C-alpha positions in Angstrom: 76.1 74.6 67.7 76.3 76.5 64.4 79.9 76.5 63.1 81.4 79.9 62.7 82.3 81.1 59.2 86.0 81.3 58.3 86.3 83.5 55.2 88.7 86.0 53.7 87.2 88.6 56.1 88.8 86.8 59.0 92.3 87.3 57.6 93.6 90.7 58.7 96.9 92.4 58.0 97.8 94.9 60.8 99.8 98.0 60.2 103.1 98.0 62.1 101.9 100.5 64.7 98.6 98.6 65.2 100.5 95.4 65.9 102.7 97.1 68.5 99.7 98.8 70.2 97.6 95.6 70.3 100.5 93.5 71.6 102.8 96.0 73.5 104.1 93.3 75.8 105.9 91.6 72.9 108.1 94.7 72.6 108.4 96.3 76.1 107.3 93.6 78.6 104.7 94.8 81.1 103.0 98.2 80.9 102.7 99.3 84.6 102.3 102.8 85.9 105.9 103.8 86.6 106.0 102.4 90.2 108.3 99.6 89.1 111.7 100.1 87.4 110.8 97.5 84.7 107.5 99.3 83.8 107.0 100.0 80.1 107.5 103.8 80.3 111.2 103.3 81.4 111.7 100.7 78.7 110.6 103.4 76.1 113.1 105.8 77.5 115.8 103.2 77.6 115.3 102.2 73.9 115.9 105.8 72.9 118.9 106.3 75.1 120.4 103.0 73.9 120.6 104.4 70.4 122.4 107.5 71.7 124.8 105.2 73.6 125.6 103.3 70.4 126.7 106.5 68.9 129.1 107.1 71.8 130.4 103.6 71.6 131.2 104.2 67.9 133.2 107.3 68.9 130.6 109.8 68.0 129.2 112.3 70.5 130.4 112.4 74.2 127.2 113.8 75.8 123.5 113.2 75.9 121.0 115.8 77.2 117.7 114.6 78.6 114.8 116.9 79.7 111.9 115.5 81.8 108.8 117.6 82.2 106.0 115.5 83.8 105.1 113.0 81.0 107.1 114.7 78.2 110.7 113.5 77.6 113.3 115.0 75.3 116.6 113.1 74.5 119.3 114.9 72.4 122.5 113.2 71.5 125.5 114.6 69.6 126.3 111.6 67.4 126.2 111.5 63.6 122.4 112.0 63.3 120.0 109.7 61.5 120.6 110.0 57.7 118.0 112.6 56.7 116.6 110.8 53.7 115.8 107.7 55.8 114.9 109.5 59.1 111.1 108.8 58.8 111.7 105.2 57.8 114.1 104.6 60.7 111.4 105.4 63.2 108.3 104.1 61.5 109.2 101.1 59.2 109.8 97.7 60.7 113.0 95.9 59.7 114.6 99.3 58.9 117.7 100.4 60.8 121.5 100.8 60.8 122.1 98.0 63.3 121.6 95.2 60.9 125.0 96.0 59.4 127.3 94.5 62.0 130.2 96.5 60.6 128.6 99.7 61.9 127.2 98.3 65.2 129.2 95.2 66.1 128.0 95.0 69.7 124.9 97.1 69.8 122.6 97.5 72.8 119.6 98.8 70.8 116.7 96.6 69.6 118.0 96.3 66.0 115.7 99.1 64.8 112.6 97.9 66.6 112.9 99.9 69.8 112.4 103.4 68.4 109.4 102.1 66.4 107.9 100.7 69.6 108.3 104.1 71.3 106.7 105.9 68.4 103.7 103.5 68.2 103.1 103.7 72.0 103.4 107.5 72.3 100.5 110.0 71.9 103.1 112.4 70.6 106.5 111.6 69.0 108.9 113.9 67.3 112.2 113.0 65.7 114.7 115.6 64.4 118.1 114.8 62.9 120.9 117.2 62.1 123.8 116.3 59.7 126.4 118.6 58.2 124.5 121.9 58.6 121.2 120.4 57.4 118.2 119.4 59.6 114.8 117.8 59.2 112.1 116.7 61.6 108.9 114.7 61.6 106.0 114.4 64.1 103.8 111.3 64.8 100.7 110.5 66.9 100.4 106.8 68.0 102.8 105.9 65.2 101.0 107.7 62.5 102.9 110.5 60.6 101.2 113.9 61.1 103.9 116.2 59.8 107.2 116.0 57.9 109.4 119.0 57.2 111.8 119.6 54.3 115.5 119.7 54.8 116.6 123.1 55.9 120.0 124.7 56.8 121.0 124.6 60.5 123.8 125.8 62.7 123.1 123.1 65.2 125.7 120.4 66.0 125.2 117.0 64.4 122.9 114.5 66.3 119.4 113.3 66.9 116.7 114.6 69.1 113.6 112.6 70.1 110.6 113.9 72.0 107.9 111.6 73.2 104.9 111.3 75.5 103.7 107.8 76.4 100.1 107.3 75.4 97.8 107.4 78.5 95.3 105.2 76.6 98.0 102.4 76.8 99.7 103.2 80.1 96.9 104.7 82.1 97.6 107.1 84.9 101.4 106.7 84.9 104.1 108.7 86.5 107.9 108.9 85.8 109.9 108.4 89.0 113.2 110.3 88.9 114.9 107.8 91.3 114.5 105.0 88.7 115.7 107.3 85.9 118.7 108.3 88.0 119.7 104.7 88.5 119.4 104.0 84.8 121.6 106.9 83.9 124.2 106.0 86.5 124.5 102.5 85.0 125.0 104.0 81.5 127.9 106.2 82.6 129.5 103.4 84.7 129.6 101.3 81.6 130.7 104.1 79.4 133.5 106.1 81.2 134.0 109.5 79.7 130.3 109.9 78.6 128.4 112.8 80.2 124.6 112.5 80.5 122.5 115.5 81.7 119.0 115.1 83.2 117.4 118.5 83.6 120.8 120.0 84.0 122.1 117.4 86.5 125.3 115.7 85.3 126.0 112.0 85.4 129.6 111.0 84.8 132.1 108.2 85.7 135.8 108.0 85.4 136.4 104.5 86.8 133.5 102.5 85.4 132.4 99.5 87.5 134.6 100.5 90.4 132.5 103.7 90.8 129.4 101.5 90.6 130.4 99.4 93.5 131.6 102.3 95.6 128.2 103.9 95.0 126.3 100.8 96.1 128.3 99.5 99.0 126.4 100.1 102.3 129.0 99.1 104.9 132.7 98.5 105.3 134.4 96.1 103.0 136.9 93.4 103.8 139.4 94.7 101.2 139.6 97.5 98.6 137.8 96.9 95.3 139.5 94.7 92.8 139.0 96.3 89.4 140.0 94.3 86.3 139.5 95.2 82.6 140.1 93.4 79.4 138.9 93.4 75.9 135.1 92.8 76.0 135.0 92.2 79.8 135.3 94.3 82.9 134.8 93.1 86.5 134.9 94.8 90.0 134.9 92.6 93.1 134.9 93.1 96.9 133.4 91.5 100.0 131.1 93.2 102.5 132.1 93.2 106.2 128.6 92.5 107.5 126.6 91.4 104.4 124.9 88.1 104.6 124.2 87.5 100.9 125.7 87.7 97.4 125.2 90.8 95.4 125.8 91.1 91.7 125.4 93.8 89.0 125.6 92.3 85.6 125.6 93.8 82.1 125.7 92.7 78.5 126.5 95.2 75.8 125.5 97.9 78.3 122.1 96.3 79.0 121.5 95.8 82.8 120.6 92.1 83.0 118.8 92.2 86.3 118.0 88.4 86.1 121.6 87.5 85.3 122.0 84.7 82.8 124.9 82.7 81.3 127.5 85.4 81.9 126.7 85.6 85.6 126.8 81.8 86.0 130.1 81.8 84.1 131.5 84.5 86.5 130.4 82.6 89.6 132.0 79.4 88.4 135.2 81.1 87.2 135.6 83.0 90.4 135.3 80.0 92.6 137.7 78.0 90.4 140.3 80.7 90.4 140.1 81.2 94.2 140.4 77.5 94.9 143.4 77.2 92.6 145.1 80.3 94.1 144.9 79.1 97.7 145.1 75.4 96.7 142.2 74.7 98.9 138.9 73.1 98.0 136.7 75.7 99.8 132.9 75.4 99.5 131.6 77.7 96.7 129.1 79.2 99.1 131.9 80.2 101.5 134.0 81.7 98.7 131.1 83.8 97.5 129.3 84.7 100.7 129.1 88.5 101.1 130.6 89.1 97.7 129.7 92.3 95.9 130.6 92.2 92.3 129.9 93.9 89.0 130.4 92.1 85.6 130.1 93.6 82.2 130.8 91.7 78.9 130.3 92.5 75.2 128.9 89.8 73.0 128.3 89.8 69.3 124.7 89.2 68.5 123.6 88.3 72.0 120.4 86.2 72.6 118.2 87.2 75.5 115.5 85.2 77.1 112.9 88.0 76.8 112.3 91.1 74.7 113.2 93.3 77.6 116.7 91.7 77.8 116.8 91.1 81.5 118.5 87.6 81.2 121.2 86.5 78.8 120.6 83.2 77.1 123.7 83.2 74.7 126.4 80.6 75.4 129.0 82.0 73.0 130.8 85.3 72.7 129.8 85.4 69.1 129.9 83.3 65.9 133.1 81.2 65.8 134.2 82.6 69.1 134.8 80.8 72.5 132.0 80.2 74.9 131.2 82.9 77.5 132.2 80.3 80.2 135.6 79.6 78.7 136.3 83.3 78.0 135.4 84.4 81.5 137.4 81.5 83.1 140.5 82.4 81.1 140.2 86.1 82.0 139.8 85.6 85.7 142.4 82.8 85.9 145.0 85.2 84.4 144.0 88.6 85.7 142.6 87.8 89.2 145.3 85.3 90.0 148.0 87.8 89.0 146.3 90.5 91.1 146.2 88.4 94.2 149.9 87.4 93.8 150.8 91.1 93.5 148.6 92.2 96.4 149.3 89.8 99.3 147.4 91.9 101.9 144.2 91.7 99.9 144.8 88.0 99.3 145.2 87.4 103.1 142.1 89.4 103.9 140.0 87.5 101.3 141.2 84.1 102.7 140.3 85.2 106.3 136.8 86.1 105.1 136.4 82.7 103.5 137.5 81.0 106.7 135.0 83.1 108.8 132.2 82.2 106.3 133.1 78.5 106.6 132.9 78.7 110.4 129.6 80.5 110.3 128.1 78.0 107.8 129.1 75.0 110.0 127.6 76.6 113.0 124.3 77.2 111.1 124.3 73.9 109.2 122.2 72.0 111.8 119.6 74.8 112.1 119.5 75.2 108.3 118.9 71.5 107.7 116.0 71.4 110.2 114.5 74.6 108.8 114.8 73.4 105.2 113.2 70.1 106.1 110.4 71.9 107.9 109.8 74.4 105.1 109.8 71.5 102.5 107.4 69.5 104.6 104.9 72.4 105.0 105.2 73.6 101.4 103.1 70.7 100.3 100.2 72.0 102.5 101.3 75.4 103.5 98.3 77.3 104.9 100.3 80.5 104.9 100.9 80.6 101.1 98.2 80.7 98.5 100.4 80.4 95.5 99.8 81.6 91.9 100.6 79.8 88.6 103.0 82.2 86.9 106.4 82.9 88.5 109.2 85.4 88.0 111.9 82.7 87.8 110.0 80.8 85.1 111.4 82.0 81.8 108.6 80.4 79.8 105.9 82.2 81.8 104.4 84.9 79.5 103.3 87.0 82.5 106.3 86.5 84.8 106.8 90.3 85.2 103.3 90.5 86.7 104.0 87.8 89.3 103.1 89.3 92.7 103.0 88.1 96.3 100.9 90.0 98.9 102.2 89.6 102.5 99.2 90.1 104.7 98.4 90.0 108.4 95.4 88.1 109.8 92.8 85.8 108.2 90.3 88.5 107.3 92.7 90.6 105.2 94.3 87.6 103.5 90.8 86.1 102.9 89.6 89.2 101.0 92.7 89.3 98.8 92.7 85.6 98.2 89.1 85.6 97.0 89.5 88.6 94.7 93.1 88.0 93.3 94.2 86.9 89.9 95.2 83.3 90.5 97.5 83.3 87.5 99.8 86.0 88.8 98.9 86.9 92.4 99.9 84.9 95.5 99.1 85.6 99.2 101.3 84.9 102.2 99.5 85.3 105.5 101.4 86.3 108.7 100.2 85.5 112.2 100.5 88.6 114.3 103.4 90.9 114.3 106.8 89.6 113.0 109.9 89.8 115.1 112.1 92.9 115.1 115.1 91.4 113.3 117.4 94.4 113.6 120.9 93.5 114.8 120.1 89.8 114.7 122.1 87.2 112.7 120.9 85.1 109.8 120.4 82.3 112.4 117.0 83.9 113.3 115.7 83.5 109.8 116.0 79.7 110.2 114.8 79.6 113.9 111.7 81.8 113.3 109.1 79.7 111.5 107.4 82.6 109.7 110.7 84.1 108.5 111.8 80.7 107.3 108.6 80.0 105.5 108.6 83.5 103.9 112.2 83.0 102.8 111.2 79.7 101.3 108.1 81.1 99.6 110.2 83.8 97.9 113.0 81.3 97.1 115.7 83.8 98.1 117.8 81.9 100.7 120.9 81.8 98.6 120.4 84.7 96.1 117.8 86.7 94.2 118.5 84.8 91.0 115.6 82.4 91.6 113.2 85.0 93.1 109.7 83.6 92.5 107.8 86.9 92.4 108.7 90.2 90.7 106.6 92.2 93.1 106.7 91.6 96.8 103.9 93.6 98.2 103.3 94.4 101.9 99.5 94.6 102.4 98.6 95.8 105.9 96.0 98.0 107.4 96.6 101.7 107.2 96.5 102.0 111.0 99.1 102.1 113.7 99.4 98.3 114.0 99.5 98.0 110.2 102.2 100.6 109.9 104.2 98.8 112.6 104.0 95.5 110.7 105.2 97.3 107.6 108.2 98.6 109.4 109.1 95.2 110.8 108.8 93.5 107.4 110.9 96.2 105.7 113.5 95.8 108.5 113.6 92.0 107.8 114.2 92.6 104.1 116.8 95.3 104.6 118.6 93.3 107.3 118.9 90.0 105.4 117.9 90.6 101.8 118.7 94.2 100.9 119.1 93.4 97.2 115.3 92.8 97.1 114.8 96.4 98.0 117.7 97.8 95.9 116.5 96.0 92.8 113.0 97.5 93.1 111.0 94.4 94.1 109.5 95.6 97.4 106.2 97.7 97.6 103.5 98.9 99.9 99.9 98.3 98.7 97.9 101.4 98.9 94.2 100.8 99.7 91.5 103.4 99.9 90.7 105.2 103.1 87.2 106.2 102.0 84.4 105.1 99.7 82.2 108.0 98.6 79.1 107.2 96.5 75.7 108.3 95.3 73.1 106.3 93.4 75.0 106.7 90.1 78.7 106.6 90.9 81.2 105.2 93.4 84.5 106.8 94.2 87.4 105.2 96.1 89.6 107.8 97.8 93.1 107.2 99.0 93.6 110.5 100.8 91.7 113.3 102.5 92.2 115.5 99.4 90.6 112.9 97.1 87.7 112.5 99.6 87.0 116.3 99.5 87.2 116.3 95.7 84.7 113.4 95.5 82.3 115.1 97.9 82.4 118.3 95.8 81.9 116.4 92.5 79.2 113.9 93.6 76.7 116.5 94.7 74.5 116.6 97.8 74.6 114.1 100.7 76.7 111.2 99.2 77.2 108.1 101.4 80.7 108.1 103.0 82.4 104.9 104.3 85.7 105.0 106.2 87.7 101.7 105.7 89.5 100.9 109.0 91.1 97.7 107.8 91.6 95.4 104.8 89.2 92.9 106.3 86.3 95.4 106.0 86.7 95.6 102.2 84.6 92.9 100.5 86.3 90.6 97.9 84.1 92.2 95.1 85.4 95.6 96.0 89.0 94.4 96.5 89.1 93.5 92.8 89.2 97.2 92.1 92.3 97.7 94.2 94.6 94.9 93.1 93.8 94.8 89.4 94.6 97.1 86.5 94.3 100.2 88.8 96.4 98.8 91.6 98.3 101.5 93.5 101.8 100.4 94.7 104.2 102.6 96.5 107.8 101.4 95.9 110.1 101.0 98.9 113.1 103.0 97.8 116.5 103.9 99.2 117.9 107.3 98.3 121.5 107.6 97.1 122.5 109.2 100.4 120.8 106.5 102.6 122.9 104.0 104.6 120.9 100.9 105.5 122.8 100.4 108.7 122.2 104.0 109.8 118.6 103.8 108.8 117.9 100.6 110.7 119.8 101.8 113.8 117.8 105.0 114.0 114.3 103.5 113.5 114.7 100.0 114.9 117.6 100.3 117.3 117.7 101.4 121.0 118.1 105.2 120.5 114.7 105.8 122.0 115.2 109.5 123.1 116.3 110.5 119.6 113.5 108.7 117.9 110.9 110.2 120.3 112.2 113.6 119.5 112.0 112.9 115.8 108.4 111.7 116.2 107.3 114.7 118.2 108.9 117.1 115.7 107.2 115.4 112.7 103.8 114.6 114.2 100.9 115.7 112.0 97.3 115.6 113.3 94.5 116.0 110.7 90.9 116.4 111.6 88.4 114.6 109.3 85.7 117.0 108.3 
């Protein structure tokens, strides 16, 4: 073998925008197409809003206006405005920003001046305009390169900064902003910043009671007692227990950042809460009994936080800041003082909470025998589990560079699972194969999860028995045929997750795999069509007499073709809950025994399409 030459020509210096565009994952995590809440286009939006939030936190500007028009987004805040002389540098020069000065931004949520540059570099069009003291200036960029810069001119506009950007389709592909995800993001911003008003296309987002409002918005069923809302310097918590909930549910934040994977602050809260409850009742209750059915929100502010990834989904810091106490000690002291005082002053709530713990203890003891057998069975088969073809990179592995891509396909039957298994990316894509239709779990207790072998193995594969904190796959994808049986299996699986693991759905981890209904091709080109409309368009564009194939099931699609549907161009439909949807009402209607009402609904909504 001839050795390759290593010369000065091999040494390259990339411009700042080239580095971001070549390695976008270093700055915004995964790219995605907008079907997942942690896709890159939402990270871009978040980075711009974070800067506006920092202005509000500093006491400057009490409203933010956002306009979304397909792929174009405009964010206007009413803070101090970027200093005009440094405006271009602030959005296009690395290591330039106001957040390096801790006096100005002590507990900032932004990316220390990197975030806006990443948005600029990854946008096909980017415009920044700052207004300060009756003067304004703007600049335009394309893919991070300056295309126009105005002079300073007089303005009657209020102080502040306006950013307009369009994500670059050459980076993000055929993407789509989903308003549901943006709504959730904006709600979290106002919960964490009471008094702030955010407008999205004219719709107002506002909160007076902070984390208490967040819990009230997200509670699905009755609670055991009214929400306990405690606030202190650099910490705020809201706590209650669900009447029927089977799992623990947490919403955690650091400096306004939604840490969906928790971290040291969540662990500190769990430990401190259990310790405080044990000491208050003077009983050594099991931690799982104390926390079962808990619904809690925790927000802390830390100086110079360290996160375990660039997208800041998990806190790694152990200290509140330089020369300050540990997060664990700080949280323990806060709860020991404030929660203990609250329970002493509110005896009815204290009694309700203790009754809930005792009920949880009783239920745990009744389940303990079944759980032990189920865990032993799951552990035994995990060594040679024919149902699971695992991947190498997992969501709960912080060192995994592709953990956000980790996906498990839940399939039905050997043929479908075989096609996906042969064509999948073994690094990030796992396959779990069902045998026949799963049980309708509506109205059943958690006991059924342990007694039913498939449910127990699925629970073990996902690693969600206790909480979502150690979820092994970021994307849980139901991959069934697009026929009546396939739709029924989808419904039964969604019911299972909503009944026992609703946080998996609420946190945006559950999807439906969209596979093509038709293949239309001629000698030169092949089109895969996911709808009747796409089929007609393909027929019109491919000319005379193209070959048309109707896919009836996943097993009919060869592994070579399947690569096209689960790779870069994968189409995933997220399973979402609207803000007005109650899980209990939803499951009762579709999976309960109200057959006449459901029959009437089906008849009223039946659509029959003839294939031409």
